[in-house]
C-alpha positions in Angstrom: -11.2 15.9 -11.5 -10.8 13.3 -8.9 -7.8 11.1 -8.3 -8.1 7.9 -7.0 -5.4 5.6 -8.2 -2.7 7.3 -9.7 -1.9 10.7 -10.3 1.4 12.4 -12.8 3.7 14.3 -11.8 2.8 17.3 -13.9 -0.9 17.0 -12.7 0.5 17.1 -8.9 2.8 20.0 -9.7 -0.2 21.6 -11.4 -2.4 21.6 -8.1 0.7 22.5 -5.6 -1.1 24.8 -3.0 -4.3 24.0 -3.9 -6.7 24.6 -0.4 -8.5 21.6 -0.3 -5.3 18.8 -1.7 -2.9 17.1 0.8 -0.4 15.2 0.2 1.4 12.8 2.7 5.5 11.4 2.3 5.5 7.8 3.1 9.0 7.2 2.9 10.4 4.4 4.6 12.8 2.0 5.1 12.3 -1.3 7.2 16.5 -1.6 7.6 16.2 2.1 9.6 12.8 3.0 10.7 14.0 6.3 10.6 15.5 7.1 7.1 12.0 7.8 6.0 11.2 10.9 8.5 15.1 12.0 8.1 14.9 11.9 3.9 11.7 14.1 4.0 13.7 16.6 6.7 16.1 16.7 3.9 13.9 17.7 1.2 10.5 16.6 0.3 7.6 17.5 -2.3 6.5 21.0 -1.2 3.0 21.5 1.4 3.9 17.4 2.4 2.9 16.2 6.1 4.8 12.9 6.9 3.2 9.5 8.0 5.2 7.1 9.3 4.9 3.7 8.5 5.2 1.9 12.1 3.8 5.2 13.6 0.9 6.3 11.7 0.4 3.4 9.8 0.3 0.5 11.8 -0.7 -0.5 15.4 1.6 -2.2 18.0 2.8 -5.2 17.4 1.4 -9.0 19.4 2.6 -12.4 19.8 -0.6 -13.3 17.5 -0.2 -10.2 14.6 2.5 -9.7 11.7 5.0 -7.2 11.8 2.6 -3.9 10.2 -0.5 -5.1 12.1 -3.5 -2.4 11.0 -3.9 0.7 12.5 -6.4 1.7 15.1 -8.6 3.1 12.4 -10.2 5.7 15.4 -6.6 6.6 16.1 -5.6 7.1 12.3 -8.5 9.2 11.2 -7.0 12.0 14.4 -3.8 12.1 13.1 -5.6 12.6 9.4 -7.6 15.1 10.8 -4.3 16.8 12.6 -2.6 16.8 9.2 -5.8 18.5 7.4 -7.0 15.8 5.6 -11.0 15.8 6.0 -13.5 14.0 3.4 -13.2 16.4 1.4 -10.5 16.5 0.5 -8.0 15.2 -2.9 -5.1 13.2 -1.0 -1.7 12.2 -3.2 0.7 9.7 -1.3 4.8 9.1 -2.0 7.1 7.6 -1.3 11.3 6.8 -2.9 10.2 3.1 -3.4 8.0 3.4 -6.3 4.4 3.4 -4.4 5.4 0.3 -2.1 4.8 2.5 0.7 2.9 4.8 0.1 0.6 2.4 -1.0 -0.5 1.4 2.0 -1.7 4.6 3.3 -3.5 5.4 -0.2 -5.8 1.6 0.9 -6.3 2.3 4.2 -7.4 5.6 3.1 -10.2 3.5 0.7 -11.0 1.1 3.7 -11.9 4.3 5.7 -14.9 5.2 3.3 -11.7 7.8 1.0 -12.3 7.5 -2.2 -9.9 10.6 -3.6 -6.7 9.1 -3.0 -4.2 9.0 -5.0 -0.4 7.5 -5.6 1.7 9.9 -7.1 3.1 7.9 -10.3 7.3 7.3 -9.9 7.0 8.9 -6.5 9.3 11.5 -5.3 12.3 9.7 -7.4 10.5 11.0 -10.9 9.2 14.1 -9.6 12.9 14.8 -8.5 14.0 13.9 -12.3 11.5 16.4 -14.0 13.1 19.0 -12.2 10.3 20.0 -9.8 10.4 21.7 -6.6 11.7 20.2 -3.4 11.6 21.7 -0.2 12.8 21.8 3.5 10.1 23.8 4.5 7.1 22.6 6.8 3.5 23.0 5.6 1.3 25.5 8.1 -1.2 22.8 8.5 -4.8 23.7 9.5 -6.5 20.7 10.9 -10.2 20.0 10.5 -12.4 16.8 11.5 -11.8 13.4 9.6 -14.7 11.2 9.9 -14.2 7.8 9.1 -16.8 4.9 6.9 -15.0 2.0 8.0 -15.4 -0.7 5.0 -14.6 -4.2 6.7 -15.1 -6.1 3.9 -11.8 -4.7 2.2 -9.6 -7.0 4.1 -9.6 -10.9 5.0 -8.4 -11.7 8.0 -6.1 -15.2 8.5 -9.1 -17.8 9.3 -11.1 -16.1 6.3 -7.9 -17.0 3.5 -7.7 -20.4 5.2 -11.3 -20.8 4.6 -11.2 -19.2 0.9 -8.3 -21.7 -0.2 -9.7 -25.3 1.0 -13.3 -24.2 -0.5 -11.2 -22.9 -3.8 -13.4 -19.7 -3.7 -10.9 -17.5 -2.9 -7.5 -16.7 -5.4 -4.5 -15.5 -2.9 -1.5 -13.7 -4.7 1.5 -12.8 -3.3 3.9 -9.6 -3.7 7.0 -10.7 -2.4 10.3 -11.6 -4.7 10.2 -14.8 -6.2 12.9 -15.7 -3.9 11.4 -15.5 -0.7 8.4 -17.0 -2.3 9.6 -19.9 -3.1 11.1 -20.0 0.3 14.9 -20.0 -0.9 15.4 -16.4 0.8 13.8 -15.0 3.8 16.1 -11.7 4.9 13.0 -10.7 7.3 10.7 -13.3 8.8 11.5 -16.2 10.7 10.3 -18.5 8.5 11.4 -19.0 4.7 7.9 -19.9 2.4 4.6 -19.3 1.3 1.4 -19.8 1.7 0.2 -23.2 0.5 -1.9 -22.3 -2.7 -0.8 -18.6 -3.2 0.5 -17.6 -6.4 3.4 -15.1 -6.8 2.7 -11.7 -8.5 6.0 -9.7 -7.0 4.6 -6.1 -6.6 7.6 -4.9 -8.7 6.1 -6.3 -12.2 3.7 -3.5 -12.0 6.3 -1.2 -12.6 7.9 -0.1 -15.8 12.4 0.6 -16.5 11.4 4.5 -15.2 10.0 3.6 -11.4 6.2 4.2 -12.7 3.4 1.6 -13.6 3.1 0.1 -16.7 0.1 1.3 -18.7 -3.5 0.2 -17.5 -4.5 -2.8 -20.6 -0.4 -4.1 -20.1 -2.0 -4.5 -16.6 -5.0 -6.2 -16.8 -3.6 -8.6 -19.5 -1.1 -9.7 -17.1 -3.1 -9.6 -13.9 -6.6 -11.3 -16.0 -4.0 -14.0 -17.3 -3.4 -15.1 -14.0 -6.9 -14.9 -12.2 -8.4 -17.5 -14.7 -11.4 -18.2 -13.5 -11.7 -15.8 -10.3 -13.6 -12.8 -10.7 -11.2 -9.7 -8.6 -13.8 -9.9 -6.3 -12.6 -13.3 -5.3 -9.2 -12.4 -5.0 -7.1 -11.3 -2.5 -3.2 -10.1 -2.2 -0.7 -10.6 0.8 3.2 -9.9 1.1 5.8 -10.4 4.1 3.5 -8.0 6.3 0.6 -6.1 5.2 2.2 -3.2 3.5 3.5 -4.0 -0.3 0.5 -6.4 -1.5 -1.4 -3.3 -1.6 0.6 -2.2 -4.9 -0.9 -5.2 -6.3 -4.4 -3.6 -4.9 -3.8 -0.5 -6.7 -2.1 -2.3 -10.1 -5.7 -3.8 -9.8 -7.3 -1.1 -9.3 -5.8 1.1 -12.7 -6.4 -2.2 -14.7 -10.3 -1.8 -13.9 -10.0 -5.2 -12.0 -12.0 -3.6 -9.2 -12.3 -5.1 -5.8 -9.2 -7.4 -4.9 -8.9 -7.1 -1.3 -5.8 -7.5 1.3 -4.9 -10.3 3.8 -3.6 -7.5 6.0 -1.8 -9.6 8.3 0.2 -11.1 5.5 3.2 -14.2 6.0 4.6 -12.7 9.0 1.2 -13.1 10.7 0.6 -16.7 9.0 4.0 -18.4 10.1 2.7 -17.0 13.9 0.5 -20.2 14.1 2.6 -23.7 13.7 -0.3 -25.6 12.9 -1.2 -23.4 9.5 0.9 -24.8 6.3 4.2 -23.3 5.3 5.3 -24.3 1.3 8.4 -24.1 -0.3 9.1 -23.9 -4.5 
């Protein structure tokens, strides 16, 4: 069986040690960029490798980009191979933030043509709550070759977002908290507010109290009501920097609403150009 959206703790536990499965720890903190790697070293799911959001899953910031520009996909492909991920691997990604960071690698792999990748539902927190194995032993990795088949239609740039909103052909969904969306708080970026015309769906709303995703039928009902007349393929997601927006893409895929896209630069790129609109409230 192939897993392409979510995998449960019990399903992953049953496959630990499978030679064709690769687990990647994606823990990260925007407040402390070393916290994720430190947490990995103090204890991780057996055989897991570590992927750093800044170093592995993003490229260098420039004057025109957001805070987490898309990576150089050739460089990322080499990293995937170095982690032992081939085009035939079943990949499982996790974090300690209910998928907020792991969703980025889930989305990147799909954009590179790799469908057999799933987010661990509930992450390492739920894994620990179930009393499942944690280790400090670093995995023995057999490097291989990963060949990317990049699908550039899976993301939009700022111009495509502007044009889509101007012609009412695009539904843009902002994954940030309501306070950040409304411009009442902005702890990270220099400008508060949201892209004019964007709707708000905080990624936290995809989750139950235990940190696992809501049932597919519940997610489907919620997103269908939000989208209104728009088909899933006409939807794009943004957040602060193109990371947690992937959580909403994942939630829509879980719900069977397939084909939504990522505005990769997101809010932190949008505000680089003072001619672009800013909405508040």
